[in-house]
C-alpha positions, 0 to 999 in steps of 0.5 A, spaced: 623 194 474 618 187 477 623 187 482 619 182 488 616 178 481 624 177 479 626 175 486 621 172 488 621 167 483 628 166 484 627 165 492 623 158 489 628 156 484 634 155 490 630 154 496 636 153 501 641 159 503 642 163 497 651 163 496 651 168 490 651 175 488 647 180 487 648 185 483 643 191 481 641 197 477 636 198 479 634 206 480 631 206 488 632 199 491 636 201 498 641 195 499 636 192 505 630 192 500 636 188 495 636 183 503 630 182 504 626 181 499 633 176 495 634 173 501 642 174 501 647 179 504 651 178 498 650 185 495 652 190 489 647 195 490 651 199 482 647 206 478 650 205 470 648 209 465 647 208 457 654 209 455 657 203 457 653 200 451 659 202 447 663 201 453 663 208 455 659 209 462 660 210 469 657 205 474 657 208 481 657 203 486 656 200 494 656 193 497 654 190 503 659 189 508 657 181 508 660 181 500 666 178 502 673 181 498 674 176 491 665 178 489 667 184 490 675 185 485 670 181 481 665 186 481 670 190 479 672 187 473 666 186 471 663 193 472 671 196 469 668 192 462 663 198 461 667 204 462 669 207 468 667 205 475 668 209 481 666 205 488 663 209 494 663 207 501 656 211 503 650 208 500 646 215 499 651 217 493 648 212 489 641 216 488 645 222 487 649 218 482 643 216 479 641 224 479 648 226 474 650 219 471 645 215 470 640 220 467 645 225 466 645 221 458 638 224 457 641 232 459 646 231 454 642 229 448 637 233 449 642 239 449 645 235 443 638 235 440 637 243 442 643 244 438 642 241 432 635 243 432 639 251 431 643 249 425 638 246 422 634 252 422 641 256 421 641 252 415 647 247 414 644 240 412 641 236 419 647 230 419 652 237 418 649 240 423 649 233 426 656 232 425 658 238 428 653 238 434 657 230 436 664 233 434 663 240 439 661 236 445 665 230 444 671 234 443 669 239 449 669 233 453 676 230 452 678 236 453 677 237 460 678 231 461 685 231 457 687 239 461 689 241 466 685 247 468 679 249 470 672 248 467 671 255 468 677 257 466 676 253 459 669 255 457 672 263 459 678 262 454 673 260 448 669 268 450 672 273 448 670 280 450 664 282 446 665 277 443 660 271 440 660 265 444 659 271 450 652 273 445 652 266 447 653 264 454 649 272 454 643 268 453 644 262 456 644 265 463 639 270 462 635 265 460 637 261 468 639 255 464 644 254 470 637 254 475 634 250 470 638 245 470 640 244 477 633 244 479 633 238 474 638 235 477 634 236 484 628 234 481 631 227 479 634 227 485 629 227 489 625 222 484 631 216 486 629 218 494 622 217 492 624 210 489 627 208 494 621 211 499 626 216 503 624 222 504 625 227 498 623 232 501 631 236 500 635 241 495 634 249 495 628 251 499 628 244 502 626 243 510 633 238 509 639 238 506 644 243 504 642 250 502 
């Protein structure tokens, strides 16, 4: 991510005032910094994720006010080819999106890995375990998208009183599952802020930001 070197090379190639659009996918790199390095005011700052590789991604993006409508429309169409796209007016959402959807696939893959390893430990062949876990996660995501019920309700619908799911959820809650996930996301958010040279003293127990 040696953006400075790339920007310097491009500026040297085009000594005249740049007229093109710069679309960035670099975590933490702000619009103002991109404008400064590439010497253009037409900037799209975006945060995609790796499911874009199979056209199932989601990209959060914003643009400078100087970017003309025709280039904004081109950006929408381009980003939509990789999955869903969400345009935001407030650039601060980009660092938040980095922590949620940008880094999010790694959280899901870690969960997959843990579930697969547990299934193998129980006695399932690894390929069978993988199929069970991937189908469960894919199906659950699809069900949540199509259902009108809230996520907690969907979870409760699986949880019979005194049953296997209740026992599993008890262990997850006892182990601080929610807190660990939240702390991980806040850590990613703080890192994104640091990459952009911004104050990263945010989050629970910090002096800035919502508690």
